[in-house]
C-alpha positions, -999 to +999 in steps of 0.1 A: -412+206+236-428+220+201-407+229+169-438+242+151-475+245+155-503+255+133-539+263+140-566+262+117-602+274+111-621+265+083-662+280+082-686+288+057-719+302+064-749+293+045-778+317+036-813+312+025-827+327-008-858+333+014-864+360+039-854+349+070-879+345+096-876+339+136-865+308+150-893+281+146-885+266+182-868+297+202-851+283+232-862+249+221-840+217+213-807+238+215-776+224+224-748+242+242-721+249+215-694+220+220-666+207+200-663+173+186-630+158+183-625+134+149-601+118+170-623+107+198-653+100+171-641+081+148-640+042+152-621+027+124-597-002+130-562-002+127-556+006+088-530-009+060-538+018+035-522-003+008-549-027+012-571-001-008-549-002-036-564-006-067-559+004-103-581+030-118-608+011-137-611+022-175-610+057-179-629+083-202-617+091-232-600+129-226-625+143-250-653+134-224-634+159-203-626+191-217-596+213-202-610+244-186-580+265-178-586+297-165-564+321-147-557+295-115-586+269-128-567+234-119-560+222-159-572+190-166-545+162-174-531+156-205-546+124-209-562+097-188-532+079-195-512+106-176-532+100-143-528+062-146-494+068-143-494+091-115-520+069-094-497+039-101-482+022-066-501+047-046-528+036-025-560+052-025-552+078+005-522+089-012-543+091-047-562+115-027-533+129-012-520+138-047-550+152-058-553+174-029-521+185-034-524+197-068-552+216-056-534+230-033-508+246-055-535+257-078-553+274-046-517+291-037-516+311-070-550+323-068-547+331-034-510+348-039-524+374-068-553+382-045-525+395-017-497+422-018-467+408-033-445+414-003-472+397+025-463+364+040-488+338+035-496+310+055-529+285+049-540+246+049-550+227+020-560+200+039-580+221+059-603+236+027-601+199+008-618+185+040-644+213+045-653+215+007-656+174+007-684+180+030-700+208+013-699+182-018-719+158+004-751+179+000-744+202-036-761+185-067-757+192-104-739+218-115-725+230-080-713+199-072-696+191-104-680+226-097-664+218-067-654+184-079-636+202-109-618+225-086-608+200-060-599+174-086-626+150-067-636+140-103-604+127-113-606+103-080-626+080-093-625+091-128-648+065-145-666+045-118-704+059-120-719+050-087-707+045-054-679+076-063-690+104-039-699+077-013-658+065-021-644+100-019-663+102+013-649+069+029-614+077+017-612+113+036-625+091+068-597+068+067-573+099+055-584+118+089-582+088+102-545+085+093-536+119+103-549+124+135-537+094+150-522+099+186-491+075+187-467+100+163-444+123+173-467+147+160-495+163+167-532+168+143-562+174+157-594+183+141-624+196+151-656+196+127-693+205+136-725+218+117-746+242+136-782+248+123-813+276+131-835+259+150-866+246+128-845+241+093-855+209+082-815+190+071-818+157+054-808+129+078-787+113+046-768+147+048-764+148+089-756+116+093-729+111+068-710+142+079-713+128+115-699+090+098-674+107+075-661+136+090-672+134+132-689+167+122-722+161+149-749+189+139-765+213+168-790+237+167-787+273+176-798+308+174-778+325+153-799+361+162-788+354+201-755+376+206-741+348+229-739+321+200-709+345+182-693+344+220-698+309+228-686+299+192-652+318+195-648+303+232-649+264+214-626+274+186-601+290+213-601+253+232-602+234+202-569+252+191-550+257+230-563+294+230-540+302+198-570+315+176-591+335+197-622+359+187-619+348+152-657+357+146-669+389+152-704+391+140-727+359+122-754+372+098-787+371+112-800+354+084-776+325+084-795+292+084-762+268+088-727+272+098-696+247+090-664+249+105-634+224+109-607+234+126-568+220+126-539+219+156-507+205+147-477+206+171-446+188+159-410+191+178-380+191+152-360+157+152-333+180+153-332+207+177-323+241+167-295+251+196-315+281+216-276+298+230-271+298+186-297+320+176-286+354+162-297+386+149-289+382+114-296+400+081-325+389+060-332+401+028-366+417+018-356+433-013-329+444-036-315+470-011-339+462+015-326+444+051-341+435+084-322+416+116-344+388+122-335+360+150-318+335+129-319+297+147-287+277+136-285+237+138-257+213+129-273+180+118-275+153+089-304+163+068-317+156+036-319+185+007-310+191-031-303+215-056-329+228-085-310+243-110-339+244-139-359+263-110-331+277-092-331+271-055-321+248-032-345+231-011-340+210+023-364+187+049-366+199+079-378+165+097-404+162+127-398+134+153-424+116+132-432+108+095-438+144+089-416+172+074-412+210+068-397+214+034-380+249+027-376+262-009-348+294-007-345+306-045-309+312-055-321+352-060-334+376-039-367+376-063-364+341-076-395+330-055-421+342-082-412+317-107-411+286-085-447+297-073-459+301-111-442+268-117-445+249-085-464+212-086-467+177-073-439+164-098-414+192-089-418+186-053-416+144-063-387+155-078-373+172-049-380+149-027-369+120-048-332+133-052-327+146-019-290+133-003-289+128+029-256+151+046-241+168+077-254+202+067-253+237+088-287+251+091-295+285+091-336+293+093-354+328+109-377+324+138-410+333+126-446+336+136-471+338+107-511+346+112-537+343+080-571+356+077-583+351+042-622+357+030-617+331+004-653+331-021-630+353-047-602+330-048-625+295-054-645+317-080-608+321-096-609+281-100-646+276-109-664+276-084-692+300-086-729+288-080-720+283-047-719+315-036-752+327-055-785+320-060-778+295-083-765+270-062-780+239-053-777+222-024-806+199-024-787+174-004-788+197+026-822+208+028-851+202+005-875+228+016-850+261+013-828+271-016-795+275+005-761+293-010-729+300+012-723+335+020-691+331+040-661+312+033-631+319+056-598+306+069-576+319+100-545+304+103-514+312+132-482+295+126-452+293+150-420+281+140-390+282+168-359+260+179-380+235+194-405+233+163-440+244+145-473+246+161-501+260+140-537+263+142-428+182-146-398+185-144-366+167-158-342+146-136-315+156-151-325+194-141-314+184-106-283+176-084-279+164-048-268+192-023-236+175-019-215+199-025-231+228+001-224+225+037-246+251+042-280+262+039-292+298+045-328+307+042-318+350+043-340+356+021-382+350+009-389+313+011-417+289+002-425+261+029-446+230+027-457+208+057-457+173+046-472+143+061-448+114+043-470+080+051-500+095+028-477+120+015-504+146+028-497+185+023-512+200+057-499+239+055-479+258+029-472+294+026-444+318+022-422+339+043-416+372+026-403+395+054-399+372+091-406+401+113-441+408+100-468+384+114 
């Protein structure tokens, strides 16, 4: 039975700066829209990720990489020595996951600023990182540099010229393979595709690279055909088991290419919440605002800690596999904003290290969240600007046309119930085990993070301000 499910659709549309003309081969060379699931396409042998461990080479001096810290922009590390320390003892998969987590928290802050303070949030940083890695495969010069800085790709193999990008895609390939395996207690499936307007000459290296590394099959379509939208929506509905439907209302007729990725996560709690114990209890959304929500209950041995520095309690709700949902509940009803500002990989790493295992009574609300975000402004806030305007350099995709990204969206649906989830630098002295508390109560706004622990990948994250609001 499921304990949680998350469904995600990430997509971007590319337009030509030239006037759009009719399709060169209407009705010819077009194939039906169909999904391409990575678990079916990738044929990678069983891997031990630690075979790919290697210390970074000779890192460049800090002066060669001046920090560019804007509103939500990801800051450069204080020194390449600090990056070396963060990477020490980690496989290359874990290093990439670490940088993806840095990006996730920076992106979360920027996204949160663009949304009403009382709104719930849910998104997939892993889905966005994978999608943007596909774009990097076709980007050049300044466009590639902006994306790489925002996502942390430039730090991944900081001073190894030549082969850097190939290594990035190769590690994404292995990371996808690891996460999409079938024999875990949770299930994560990905479906990626590229839809190209008939007659557009796409570089073979780009097309073959996305197919090899990301399982994204290129298909020729007619974006002027009204049936294209209906076919695309049916494809996404099928890929997300019907949880995301009619997510695309229309496609700009000038679109020449659409790249998408759909994710489906389904996990069962290791310790099932007792349905008969679910009761309507208070959830405090404000100083004097209270709503009654279905509050789930379980008594089980779980890992948790208290962070006195950031005034919050943290518990790890394990799935029946090597994954868990971390719940971060501030002491105060309005304490979430401070945690959001300070959230970092180091904070989470310290939480995980300081957790102790003991029997606890856990109360968390049932909730269902939907996120539908246009993300261009959020990426611009992180320093990715050229990609969405005429100065974009996507010459690695198509030599003949000047392309730019006109639309970048993510749609997410997350359900958490008694069975599980379904979804389409802090000093250690500031921590203490949650050993003196036998109860964990999430009865006011909290953060959640869904991690796969072997690769240390942050798959989904968000906040719950009011469980009754979807």
